[in-house]
Kinemage of the C-alpha trace (Angstrom):
@kinemage 1
@onewidth
@group {chain A} dominant
@subgroup {mainchain}
@vectorlist {calphas} color= white
{ca unk a 1} P 0.000 0.000 0.000
{ca unk a 2} L 1.345 3.415 -0.949
{ca unk a 3} L 1.628 5.911 1.895
{ca unk a 4} L -0.437 9.055 1.800
{ca unk a 5} L 1.191 12.466 2.202
{ca unk a 6} L 0.098 14.413 5.262
{ca unk a 7} L 1.501 17.975 5.488
{ca unk a 8} L 1.333 20.298 8.466
{ca unk a 9} L 2.310 23.929 9.037
{ca unk a 10} L 4.891 24.127 11.846
{ca unk a 11} L 3.241 27.203 13.384
{ca unk a 12} L -0.188 25.582 13.315
{ca unk a 13} L 0.974 22.414 15.042
{ca unk a 14} L 2.642 24.392 17.827
{ca unk a 15} L -0.255 26.832 18.210
{ca unk a 16} L -2.769 24.012 18.624
{ca unk a 17} L -0.398 21.699 20.591
{ca unk a 18} L -0.479 18.872 18.035
{ca unk a 19} L 3.227 18.198 17.499
{ca unk a 20} L 3.491 15.173 19.821
{ca unk a 21} L 0.530 13.530 18.102
{ca unk a 22} L 2.189 14.032 14.707
{ca unk a 23} L 5.160 11.958 15.790
{ca unk a 24} L 2.811 8.991 16.311
{ca unk a 25} L 1.554 9.270 12.713
{ca unk a 26} L 5.058 8.868 11.288
{ca unk a 27} L 4.961 5.160 12.157
{ca unk a 28} L 1.663 4.629 10.336
{ca unk a 29} L 0.855 4.652 6.633
{ca unk a 30} L 1.429 8.411 6.267
{ca unk a 31} L 4.376 10.315 4.867
{ca unk a 32} L 4.229 13.086 7.495
{ca unk a 33} L 5.857 16.416 6.662
{ca unk a 34} L 5.964 19.471 8.900
{ca unk a 35} L 6.621 22.529 6.750
{ca unk a 36} L 7.324 26.149 7.546
{ca unk a 37} L 4.605 28.627 6.628
{ca unk a 38} L 2.226 27.105 4.087
{ca unk a 39} L 0.561 30.437 3.215
{ca unk a 40} L -2.762 29.487 4.803
{ca unk a 41} L -2.746 32.019 7.626
{ca unk a 42} L -6.520 32.129 8.020
{ca unk a 43} L -6.783 28.378 8.653
{ca unk a 44} L -3.677 28.514 10.832
{ca unk a 45} L -5.174 31.131 13.162
{ca unk a 46} L -8.616 29.593 13.388
{ca unk a 47} L -8.171 25.837 13.755
{ca unk a 48} L -5.843 22.870 13.394
{ca unk a 49} L -5.505 21.855 9.745
{ca unk a 50} L -3.392 19.754 7.428
{ca unk a 51} L -3.122 18.849 3.782
{ca unk a 52} L -3.870 15.211 3.001
{ca unk a 53} L -2.617 14.479 -0.498
{ca unk a 54} L -2.936 18.208 -1.253
{ca unk a 55} L -6.507 18.629 0.059
{ca unk a 56} L -7.270 20.697 3.187
{ca unk a 57} L -8.583 18.791 6.164
{ca unk a 58} L -9.420 20.682 9.359
{ca unk a 59} L -10.619 19.973 12.881
{ca unk a 60} L -13.295 21.966 14.576
{ca unk a 61} L -12.181 23.554 17.819
{ca unk a 62} L -12.248 21.018 20.635
{ca unk a 63} L -11.731 17.943 18.426
{ca unk a 64} L -7.949 17.669 18.787
């Protein structure tokens, strides 16, 4: 099975305290990448988000 690419903004993961959880995903079927600024400042300020194979996925506040 081919791994799926999961990309996170470094600032977003720190702001929403998700970094430790990302380390757990690295052992799964995801190619996890933590990038610098991804140019999605609105999403970054408002809620945790990531790109899964290039598509935005986001959590509502309180889901993380």
